[in-house]
C-alpha positions in Angstrom: -2.5 -24.5 12.6 -2.8 -23.0 9.2 -2.0 -19.2 9.4 -4.0 -18.6 6.2 -7.1 -20.1 7.7 -9.3 -17.3 9.2 -10.6 -19.7 11.8 -7.2 -20.1 13.3 -6.7 -16.4 14.0 -7.4 -16.9 17.7 -4.5 -19.3 18.0 -2.0 -16.8 16.6 0.8 -15.5 18.8 1.0 -11.8 19.5 3.2 -9.8 17.2 6.1 -9.3 19.6 9.4 -9.8 17.7 12.4 -10.0 20.0 15.1 -9.2 17.5 16.0 -5.6 16.8 16.6 -5.6 13.1 14.8 -3.3 10.7 12.1 -5.8 9.8 11.4 -6.5 13.5 11.0 -2.8 14.3 8.6 -2.4 11.3 6.5 -5.4 12.4 6.3 -4.3 16.0 5.4 -0.7 15.0 2.7 -1.9 12.6 1.2 -4.3 15.1 1.0 -1.8 17.9 -0.4 0.9 15.6 -2.9 -1.5 14.1 -4.3 -2.7 17.3 -4.8 0.9 18.5 -6.5 1.9 15.2 -8.9 -1.1 15.6 -9.8 0.0 19.1 -10.7 3.5 17.8 -13.1 2.4 15.1 -16.4 4.1 15.6 -15.0 6.6 18.1 -13.6 9.3 15.8 -14.5 12.7 17.2 -12.5 15.0 14.9 -12.8 14.7 11.1 -10.8 17.0 8.8 -10.1 17.2 5.1 -6.9 17.9 3.2 -7.0 18.4 -0.6 -10.8 18.0 -1.0 -13.9 17.0 0.8 -13.1 13.4 -0.1 -9.5 13.5 1.3 -10.2 12.7 4.9 -7.9 12.9 7.9 -8.7 12.1 11.6 -7.0 12.4 14.9 -6.3 8.7 14.7 -4.2 9.1 11.5 -2.1 11.8 13.2 -1.8 10.0 16.5 -0.8 6.7 14.9 1.8 8.3 12.7 3.3 9.9 15.8 3.3 6.5 17.6 5.1 4.9 14.6 7.6 7.7 14.5 8.4 7.3 18.2 8.8 3.5 17.9 11.1 3.8 14.9 13.2 6.7 16.2 13.7 4.9 19.6 15.7 2.3 17.7 17.1 4.4 14.9 17.2 8.1 16.0 19.3 9.1 12.9 16.9 7.7 10.3 14.5 9.8 8.3 10.8 9.3 8.1 8.4 10.2 5.3 4.9 10.0 6.6 1.6 11.0 5.0 0.5 13.2 7.8 3.9 14.9 8.0 3.6 16.3 4.4 1.4 19.2 3.4 -1.5 18.4 1.1 -1.0 18.6 -2.6 1.1 17.2 -5.4 3.8 19.9 -5.2 4.4 19.4 -1.5 4.5 15.7 -2.0 7.0 16.0 -4.8 9.2 18.3 -2.7 9.0 15.9 0.2 10.1 13.0 -2.0 13.0 15.0 -3.4 14.2 15.8 0.1 13.6 12.2 1.3 15.9 10.8 -1.4 18.9 12.5 0.2 18.7 10.2 3.3 20.6 6.9 3.5 17.9 5.3 5.7 14.3 6.4 4.8 11.1 5.0 6.4 7.9 5.6 4.5 4.8 5.4 6.6 1.0 5.5 6.0 -0.6 5.3 9.4 -4.1 4.5 8.1 -4.3 3.5 4.4 -8.0 3.6 3.8 -9.0 6.5 6.2 -12.4 6.9 4.5 -13.1 3.2 5.1 -12.0 3.6 8.7 -14.3 6.6 9.2 -17.3 4.8 7.8 -16.6 1.5 9.6 -15.9 -0.3 6.3 -13.4 -3.0 7.4 -10.7 -2.5 4.7 -7.8 -0.4 6.0 -4.3 -1.0 7.2 -0.9 0.3 8.4 1.8 0.4 5.8 5.5 0.8 6.7 8.5 0.6 4.3 12.2 1.1 4.6 14.4 2.4 1.8 18.2 1.9 2.3 20.5 3.9 0.0 17.7 4.1 -2.6 16.7 0.4 -2.4 13.3 -0.6 -1.2 14.4 -3.1 1.4 11.6 -3.8 3.9 7.8 -3.7 3.5 5.2 -4.4 6.1 1.4 -4.1 5.8 -0.8 -4.9 8.7 -4.6 -5.4 8.4 -5.9 -5.2 12.0 -9.4 -6.2 11.2 -8.4 -9.6 9.7 -5.3 -9.8 11.8 -3.1 -10.3 8.7 0.5 -9.2 8.8 2.2 -9.1 5.3 6.0 -8.9 5.4 8.6 -8.6 2.7 12.4 -8.3 2.7 14.4 -7.6 -0.4 15.9 -10.8 -1.7 14.3 -12.9 1.1 10.7 -13.3 -0.2 7.4 -12.2 1.3 5.2 -13.8 3.9 1.9 -13.6 5.6 2.2 -15.0 9.2 5.3 -16.9 8.2 3.7 -18.6 5.2 5.3 -17.5 1.8 3.0 -15.4 -0.4 3.0 -16.0 -4.1 1.3 -14.2 -7.0 -1.4 -15.9 -9.0 -0.8 -18.0 -12.1 -3.5 -16.5 -14.3 -2.1 -15.7 -17.7 -4.9 -14.0 -19.5 -6.9 -10.8 -18.8 -10.1 -12.7 -19.6 -9.7 -14.9 -16.5 -8.4 -12.1 -14.2 -9.8 -10.4 -11.1 -8.3 -6.9 -10.9 -8.4 -4.2 -8.3 -8.3 -0.5 -8.8 -8.8 2.7 -6.8 -10.4 6.1 -6.8 -8.1 8.6 -5.1 -9.5 11.9 -3.7 -8.3 13.9 -6.8 -11.5 14.3 -8.8 -10.1 16.5 -11.5 -7.0 14.7 -12.8 -6.9 11.1 -11.3 -10.5 10.2 -11.4 -11.0 10.7 -15.2 -7.9 8.6 -15.9 -9.0 5.8 -13.6 -12.5 5.8 -15.0 -11.0 5.6 -18.5 -9.0 2.6 -17.4 -12.1 1.0 -15.9 -14.2 1.4 -19.0 -11.4 -0.1 -21.1 -10.6 -3.1 -18.9 -13.9 -4.1 -17.5 -15.1 -5.8 -20.8 -11.9 -7.7 -21.0 -11.7 -9.2 -17.5 -13.6 -11.5 -15.1 -14.2 -8.9 -12.5 -13.0 -5.8 -10.7 -12.8 -4.7 -7.1 -12.2 -1.3 -5.6 -11.7 -1.7 -1.8 -10.3 1.7 -1.0 -6.8 0.9 0.2 -4.0 0.9 -2.2 -1.7 -0.9 0.2 -4.1 -3.8 0.8 -4.8 -4.1 -2.9 -1.0 -4.5 -3.4 -0.8 -7.0 -0.6 -3.7 -9.0 -2.2 -1.8 -9.0 -5.5 1.2 -10.5 -3.6 -1.0 -13.1 -2.0 -2.6 -14.1 -5.2 -6.1 -12.9 -4.2 -6.3 -10.6 -7.2 -4.3 -10.9 -10.4 -3.5 -7.3 -10.9 -4.1 -3.7 -9.7 -3.6 -0.2 -11.1 -4.3 3.3 -9.9 -3.4 6.8 -11.1 -2.6 9.4 -8.5 -0.8 7.6 -5.7 1.9 8.7 -3.2 4.9 6.8 -1.9 3.2 6.0 1.4 0.3 4.4 -0.4 2.4 1.8 -2.3 6.1 1.5 -1.2 5.5 -1.4 1.2 3.0 -3.1 -1.1 5.3 -2.8 -4.1 8.0 -4.8 -2.3 5.5 -7.4 -1.3 4.5 -7.9 -4.9 8.0 -8.0 -6.2 9.2 -10.5 -3.5 6.1 -12.7 -4.2 7.1 -13.1 -7.8 5.1 -10.3 -9.4 5.8 -7.1 -11.3 5.4 -3.5 -10.4 5.8 -0.6 -12.8 4.3 2.7 -13.7 1.4 2.8 -16.1 3.8 3.0 -19.0 5.7 -0.1 -18.0 8.7 1.6 -16.4 10.3 0.1 -13.2 8.7 1.2 -10.0 10.4 3.9 -7.9 9.2 5.7 -4.7 8.4 8.7 -6.9 6.0 6.6 -9.1 2.5 8.0 -8.8 0.7 6.0 -11.5 1.1 2.3 -10.6 0.5 -1.1 -12.1 1.1 -4.2 -10.2 0.4 -7.8 -11.3 1.4 -11.4 -11.2 3.7 -10.5 -14.2 1.8 -12.8 -16.6 -0.9 -10.3 -17.5 1.3 -7.2 -17.0 2.0 -6.3 -20.6 -1.7 -6.7 -21.6 -2.7 -4.6 -18.6 -0.3 -1.8 -19.4 -1.2 -1.9 -23.1 -4.9 -1.5 -22.3 -4.2 1.5 -20.2 -2.1 3.1 -22.9 -4.7 2.4 -25.6 -7.4 4.0 -23.4 -5.3 7.1 -22.6 -5.6 6.1 -19.0 -2.0 6.2 -17.8 -2.1 9.6 -16.2 0.7 10.7 -18.5 0.4 13.0 -21.5 1.4 10.8 -24.5 
């Protein structure tokens, strides 16, 4: 069986990991949450908004985050959890939550449904994202796409895998031959203009661009070599912590839009196979599309 072959999905074993390490707990939590999310598609009864009419939240997001919290705390009751639905909307609340989160030795970062708008509309591009930061180091990253039944797993220093098969970033070395991904976060006043400026600058230089609507899956796709790079202004740690580790452990590079090393507080993110990274960052700087005032 080739785990990367979609036709072999029905042969895959269920995601029940018998060991009780951090990675096993993350995999089990993501798998159980993902299957429940998939079962709820098309059945959403309550639809709310957070920062804007475009920033959606459902009872599924809230319920899944509680499920993941319970699963993690059953094994590690003294660990801290930073989850999207546990933080008040807005940049100030997120910044305060990150500052508080940094104080903890063991910090789980959870996005129960990354791609909520896709989930609500039945567009099959969303996932569960779970990361673990130990003493400030991003150590475990798990992203599960329940629609494609794809489980991406990374452990610091041990590589990254999709169904046990090592993932590796692409070998493309020029922007001209690159397929990039980008995103449009709900913030229409600050983030959208920056991302649009980046799009206008990069589109003439590259082979193509995709905007699937899930930062975590875009990062997983960089790690798997399906896209050569990805950038987005206006992210939160739960959007990209797990995906950042996947990219790094797959041989890629993750920085902010100015080229500085990724940190869980990084909001403006560039990830790539490493080979096109400098050109990608340079183009964003030249277009004043970094999200920073230069």
